[in-house]
C-alpha positions, 0 to 999 in steps of 0.5 A, a space after each residue: 841595151 839591157 832592160 832593168 829587171 822590174 819586180 812584180 809583187 802580189 800585194 793582196 788577193 781575196 781580201 774579203 776571205 777569212 780563214 777564221 770563223 766568228 766563233 774562232 775569233 770569240 775563242 781567241 778573245 776568251 783565251 786571251 782574257 783567260 775565261 773560266 769555262 766553269 763560272 764564265 768569269 775572266 781573269 784578265 780585265 778589259 783594261 789589261 786586255 786592251 793593253 795586251 793586244 795593243 789595240 787602237 780601239 777603246 775599252 768601250 768598243 771591246 766591251 760592246 763586242 764582249 756583250 754582243 752589241 757589235 761585231 769585230 772590225 777588220 782591224 780588231 780581227 787583226 789585233 787578235 790574230 797578231 796576239 796568237 801569232 797568226 798572219 794578218 788578213 790581206 790588205 783590202 784593195 783600198 788599202 793596197 792602192 792607198 799609196 797611189 798618186 791621186 793624179 794616177 791614170 786609171 785604165 779599165 780593160 774589159 767590161 764589168 767589175 775589175 778582178 785585177 789592179 796593177 800599180 805601175 811605178 816609174 816612167 820607163 815603158 814596160 810590157 806586162 803579161 796578165 793571165 791569172 798572174 802578172 809578169 814583166 816581159 822584155 820591152 825591147 823584144 819588139 813592143 812599139 813605143 806609145 807616145 800617149 793615150 790622146 791619139 797622137 802617136 798612139 800605135 796600132 795593135 800589132 798582130 803579135 801582141 793581141 790579147 790571149 784568152 785568159 782563164 776565169 777564177 773558176 777555171 783557175 780554181 779547178 786547175 789548181 785543185 787538180 794540182 797541174 800547171 796551165 801548160 799541162 792543161 793546154 797540152 792535154 786539151 790539144 791532144 783531146 781535140 786532135 783525137 776528136 778530129 782524127 776519129 
């Protein structure tokens, strides 16, 4: 029996990072309101601006931003980005998981703050590989069925399915900066170790 292909989609990553600075957003705001750099006046009124950006925020909120009394919210930044043709900021973890069932089981693997969240839909058993990225493996290749997490019928970890070591974010960033794949890093590392042993 052939296992149906399960799609794996990256929903969000690095949601707190922003490719634009506070000044960049101010420049976009000034550009959209057609600021006159000579006298500091604006050709587009706040009323028209709020309509232009299809803002969910009031004129009063934008006026506070205009006067430096508040900072842009994430949604306000996305409204400005949309108006100049930039992609929106990636959704936050809370936004990305908002569609999960309130009765979903939540599992923690390892200690400390989680750096990956996986949302699984459906009841069919699947086997995942998580090592910087997530992929679905063939469940029928020998993964024993686990009937539950209450200890009844739970399978013992099989030697073939022991967790492989995973790279840290810093290590993955170093590899990415070099423009190489993990297979090349592993191969070169093994060769270096073999040469050390031979000496």
